[in-house]
ZAMARGU-4260 file (C-alpha; in steps of 0.2 Angstrom, whole numbers, plus 5000, padded with zeros to 4 digits):
<rodrens>
0) 4983/4896/5122 | 4984/4914/5129 | 5003/4914/5129 | 5004/4920/5111 | 4998/4937/5118
5) 5015/4940/5125 | 5021/4944/5108 | 5018/4963/5107 | 5014/4963/5088 | 5002/4949/5089
10) 4994/4957/5104 | 4991/4973/5095 | 4984/4965/5079 | 4973/4953/5089 | 4966/4968/5099
15) 4963/4977/5082 | 4954/4961/5076 | 4943/4960/5092 | 4938/4979/5092 | 4934/4979/5073
20) 4923/4963/5075 | 4913/4971/5089 | 4909/4985/5078 | 4904/4973/5064 | 4893/4963/5076
25) 4884/4979/5080 | 4881/4982/5062 | 4875/4965/5059 | 4861/4967/5072 | 4857/4984/5065
30) 4856/4978/5047 | 4844/4965/5052 | 4833/4977/5061 | 4834/4990/5047 | 4829/4976/5034
35) 4814/4972/5045 | 4809/4990/5046 | 4810/4992/5027 | 4802/4975/5022 | 4793/4967/5037
40) 4791/4948/5035 | 4801/4950/5019 | 4816/4955/5029 | 4825/4939/5025 | 4824/4942/5007
45) 4832/4960/5009 | 4845/4954/5021 | 4849/4939/5010 | 4852/4950/4995 | 4863/4962/5005
50) 4873/4948/5011 | 4875/4940/4994 | 4881/4957/4988 | 4894/4956/5002 | 4900/4939/4996
55) 4901/4945/4978 | 4913/4959/4984 | 4923/4946/4993 | 4924/4934/4978 | 4929/4948/4966
60) 4941/4958/4977 | 4951/4945/4987 | 4960/4936/4973 | 4966/4953/4966 | 4972/4957/4983
65) 4981/4941/4984 | 4990/4945/4968 | 4997/4962/4974 | 4997/4961/4993 | 5015/4955/4993
70) 5020/4970/4983 | 5012/4983/4994 | 5015/4989/5012 | 5004/4978/5022 | 5002/4990/5036
75) 4996/5004/5024 | 4984/4991/5015 | 4975/4986/5032 | 4974/5004/5038 | 4967/5010/5022
80) 4954/4996/5022 | 4949/5001/5040 | 4947/5019/5036 | 4936/5015/5021 | 4925/5004/5032
85) 4923/5017/5045 | 4918/5030/5032 | 4905/5018/5025 | 4898/5014/5042 | 4896/5033/5045
90) 4883/5034/5031 | 4873/5018/5035 | 4861/5027/5048 | 4855/5039/5035 | 4849/5027/5022
95) 4830/5026/5018 | 4830/5015/5002 | 4835/4997/5000 | 4846/5000/4985 | 4857/5012/4996
100) 4859/4998/5009 | 4866/4987/4994 | 4878/5000/4988 | 4885/5003/5005 | 4887/4985/5009
105) 4897/4982/4993 | 4909/4996/4998 | 4911/4990/5016 | 4914/4972/5011 | 4926/4976/4997
110) 4937/4985/5010 | 4935/4969/5022 | 4941/4958/5007 | 4957/4969/5007 | 4959/4968/5026
115) 4956/4950/5030 | 4968/4940/5019 | 4982/4952/5022 | 4979/4951/5041 | 4979/4932/5040
120) 4995/4932/5030 | 5004/4944/5042 | 5000/4932/5057 | 5009/4918/5049 | 5025/4929/5049
125) 5022/4936/5067 | 5020/4918/5074 | 5030/4906/5063 | 5030/4891/5075 | 5016/4878/5072
130) 5011/4877/5090 | 5010/4896/5092 | 5001/4898/5075 | 4988/4884/5081 | 4985/4895/5097
135) 4983/4910/5086 | 4970/4902/5075 | 4960/4897/5091 | 4962/4915/5098 | 4956/4921/5081
140) 4941/4909/5081 | 4938/4914/5099 | 4938/4933/5094 | 4924/4929/5081 | 4914/4919/5094
145) 4916/4933/5107 | 4910/4945/5094 | 4895/4934/5091 | 4891/4933/5110 | 4897/4950/5116
150) 4891/4961/5102 | 4873/4955/5102 | 4872/4957/5121 | 4879/4974/5120 | 4867/4978/5106
155) 4852/4972/5117 | 4858/4983/5131 | 4860/4998/5119 | 4843/4995/5111 | 4835/4998/5127
160) 4842/5016/5127 | 4844/5021/5109 | 4837/5016/5092 | 4846/5004/5081 | 4853/5017/5069
165) 4865/5022/5083 | 4873/5005/5083 | 4882/5010/5066 | 4891/5023/5076 | 4899/5009/5086
170) 4904/5000/5070 | 4913/5016/5064 | 4922/5018/5081 | 4928/5000/5080 | 4936/5002/5063
175) 4945/5018/5068 | 4952/5009/5084 | 4957/4995/5073 | 4967/5006/5061 | 4975/5014/5076
180) 4981/4998/5083 | 4988/4992/5066 | 4998/5008/5065 | 5005/5004/5082 | 5011/4987/5078
185) 5028/4983/5071 | 5025/4971/5056 | 5039/4958/5051 | 5044/4956/5034 | 5036/4942/5024
190) 5045/4925/5026 | 5058/4922/5013 | 5054/4908/5002 | 5064/4891/5003 | 5075/4886/4988
195) 5061/4874/4982 | 5048/4888/4982 | 5043/4892/4964 | 5046/4908/4955 | 5031/4920/4954
200) 5019/4913/4942 | 5021/4918/4924 | 5008/4927/4914 | 5006/4943/4924 | 4993/4949/4936
205) 4979/4937/4930 | 4991/4922/4934 | 4995/4929/4951 | 4977/4932/4955 | 4972/4914/4951
210) 4988/4906/4959 | 4979/4902/4975 | 4964/4895/4967 | 4974/4884/4956 | 4983/4878/4972
215) 4966/4874/4980 | 4961/4864/4965 | 4977/4854/4964 | 4978/4848/4982 | 4965/4835/4988
220) 4964/4842/5006 | 4961/4859/4999 | 4948/4853/4987 | 4939/4845/5002 | 4941/4861/5012
225) 4930/4869/4998 | 4916/4857/5001 | 4918/4860/5020 | 4916/4879/5017 | 4900/4875/5008
230) 4893/4865/5023 | 4897/4879/5035 | 4890/4892/5023 | 4873/4883/5023 | 4872/4883/5042
235) 4879/4901/5044 | 4867/4908/5031 | 4852/4901/5040 | 4857/4909/5056 | 4862/4926/5049
240) 4848/4928/5037 | 4833/4921/5046 | 4837/4924/5065 | 4826/4940/5064 | 4812/4931/5055
245) 4812/4916/5067 | 4812/4928/5082 | 4800/4941/5076 | 4788/4931/5065 | 4789/4913/5070
250) 4791/4916/5089 | 4783/4933/5090 | 4796/4940/5102 | 4802/4958/5103 | 4818/4965/5094
255) 4829/4963/5109 | 4827/4944/5107 | 4836/4945/5090 | 4854/4948/5098 | 4851/4934/5111
260) 4848/4922/5097 | 4864/4927/5088 | 4873/4926/5105 | 4868/4908/5107 | 4877/4904/5090
265) 4892/4913/5096 | 4892/4904/5113 | 4892/4887/5105 | 4906/4892/5094 | 4916/4899/5108
270) 4916/4884/5119 | 4923/4873/5105 | 4936/4886/5101 | 4942/4885/5119 | 4943/4866/5119
275) 4951/4863/5102 | 4969/4868/5104 | 4972/4854/5116 | 4962/4842/5105 | 4972/4847/5089
280) 4989/4843/5098 | 4983/4825/5099 | 4972/4822/5083 | 4973/4827/5065 | 4963/4841/5058
285) 4953/4828/5048 | 4946/4820/5063 | 4939/4836/5069 | 4934/4845/5053 | 4924/4831/5045
290) 4914/4826/5060 | 4910/4845/5063 | 4903/4846/5045 | 4892/4830/5047 | 4885/4837/5064
295) 4879/4852/5054 | 4867/4840/5044 | 4861/4833/5060 | 4857/4850/5068 | 4847/4855/5052
300) 4836/4840/5056 | 4833/4847/5073 | 4829/4864/5066 | 4816/4856/5054 | 4807/4850/5070
305) 4807/4868/5077 | 4801/4876/5061 | 4787/4864/5058 | 4780/4865/5075 | 4764/4875/5075
310) 4766/4882/5093 | 4773/4878/5110 | 4784/4888/5123 | 4798/4875/5121 | 4802/4882/5103
315) 4812/4897/5110 | 4824/4887/5121 | 4825/4874/5107 | 4829/4887/5094 | 4843/4894/5105
320) 4850/4876/5107 | 4850/4873/5088 | 4859/4890/5085 | 4872/4885/5099 | 4874/4868/5090
325) 4877/4876/5073 | 4890/4887/5081 | 4899/4873/5089 | 4899/4863/5073 | 4905/4877/5062
330) 4919/4881/5074 | 4925/4863/5073 | 4927/4865/5054 | 4934/4883/5054 | 4946/4883/5068
335) 4959/4871/5060 | 4957/4879/5043 | 4972/4890/5044 | 4983/4875/5049 | 4978/4866/5034
340) 4981/4880/5022 | 4998/4883/5030 | 5004/4865/5027 | 4997/4865/5010 | 5006/4881/5003
345) 5024/4886/5003 | 5028/4903/5011 | 5029/4913/4995 | 5011/4908/4991 | 5003/4909/5007
350) 4995/4926/5005 | 4988/4920/4988 | 4982/4904/4997 | 4973/4914/5011 | 4966/4926/4998
355) 4959/4911/4988 | 4952/4903/5004 | 4943/4920/5008 | 4936/4921/4990 | 4931/4903/4987
360) 4923/4901/5004 | 4913/4917/5002 | 4908/4911/4985 | 4899/4897/4995 | 4890/4911/5005
365) 4886/4920/4989 | 4875/4904/4985 | 4868/4901/5002 | 4864/4919/5008 | 4851/4922/4994
370) 4845/4905/4995 | 4841/4906/5014 | 4833/4923/5011 | 4823/4921/4995 | 4818/4903/4998
375) 4812/4907/5016 | 4802/4922/5010 | 4794/4914/4994 | 4791/4896/5000 | 4793/4896/5019
380) 4806/4893/5031 | 4803/4874/5030 | 4809/4873/5012 | 4824/4884/5016 | 4829/4872/5030
385) 4827/4857/5019 | 4837/4865/5005 | 4851/4871/5015 | 4851/4855/5026 | 4853/4845/5010
390) 4867/4855/5004 | 4876/4853/5021 | 4874/4834/5020 | 4880/4833/5002 | 4895/4844/5005
395) 4900/4835/5020 | 4900/4818/5012 | 4909/4825/4997 | 4923/4832/5008 | 4924/4815/5017
400) 4927/4807/5000 | 4940/4819/4994 | 4951/4820/5010 | 4962/4805/5012 | 4965/4799/5029
405) 4980/4807/5037 | 4993/4794/5043 | 4996/4803/5060 | 4992/4819/5068 | 4995/4836/5060
410) 5013/4833/5058 | 5016/4815/5051 | 5032/4808/5044 | 5038/4816/5028 | 5032/4808/5012
415) 5032/4811/4993 | 5018/4809/4981 | 5013/4816/4964 | 4996/4823/4960 | 4992/4815/4943
420) 4979/4829/4940 | 4993/4841/4935 | 4997/4839/4917 | 5014/4838/4909 | 5020/4855/4905
425) 5012/4863/4920 | 5024/4877/4927 | 5022/4870/4945 | 5019/4853/4953 | 5011/4851/4970
430) 5020/4836/4977 | 5032/4833/4991 | 5027/4834/5009 | 5040/4844/5020 | 5033/4843/5037
435) 5050/4849/5045 | 5049/4865/5036 | 5031/4868/5042 | 5022/4867/5025 | 5016/4850/5018
440) 5014/4852/4999 | 5029/4860/4991 | 5030/4867/4973 | 5044/4861/4962 | 5049/4866/4944
445) 5046/4854/4931 | 5061/4848/4921 | 5058/4833/4909 | 5041/4827/4913 | 5033/4825/4930
450) 5044/4823/4945 | 5044/4828/4963 | 5058/4830/4976 | 5057/4826/4995
</rodrens>
């Protein structure tokens, strides 16, 4: 898996991602403690609102980025986003009102909505081979997991020496280092589109901004991915929003135990990310992603037992085990996602497709974040567990119904099929599967009626 680090450009970009994630992890811990200082037992509500604002920024900004990213210098786009994030992090330690947190979170995450889809599309051009790209996806998942594990541990150590406000300084330094590494990388030009790839969508900026979303709605596997995103968001929101409430209010532990709980989630996810590359060489993505989503519903049942128990020293290790299981199941769903999108979008539309995934998946978090915070604060954690667990179960079953069985592994024999849900006269048709070129659903121009070419 680590062989992809021999590529200098990828090595620099991966290092930029890791360092920025460490800074983000420190900010996550600090925001939770800041919310607790401001709101006490209602910290979940404050944090849920802040994270909902974060998701709103992602949903609003990412499609616009997908529409213009191919027309702008990608290095300049990512560096500018990093500098904006560093500037916002600089101001976070000085806030003393809840509304100030909301404003700064929106600015910070708007910049992230610019950086992340652009970064994902660049990696496709840096490592065009399917095997290398699969390894890069696992490395990226591993980076997120290491951040979930290392950043809380680092935060716990730092909190024994300094106040949490200083953690935001680490966030700022992480973004500055990320910008420097992106500047040092030599980025390839975007992949040329094959002959069958469509012309840019007609209709101006609005059509370009919605091209990725229309692709998601046209391809059954991508529709299933939307449901899987909702299942993951239900679990992730419970962990992110209510970890501080479980640790401080339910278990009565000190603030240093908060990063340990978040670290358990990262540890579970990291273990799965290390194992998956070999697994995905032998089994199709569907056989990994759907069981992972169904596992989330099972873990919610376990969390319900921990939440409803009135007391007992067993609850602390049980909570850590539940958080680790959530991390493992989420990693099963998220790690193969880039492979699925790559095979479902022609090269010319990959930036738009990744931007759509970024926006639509975070639209799911926009629902689950405030639900986890507000419902947990108003009605109690048991009701939040029941609601989000029900969402995870329903979304998993919906994904299983939408996603047809794959005839073989991730690279089966080429076949042609027509999606009947595209009406006659539609400017593009998602149809032919071209595994040999590395993308599964190619777009072809309509001539007289609906047709598809192998």
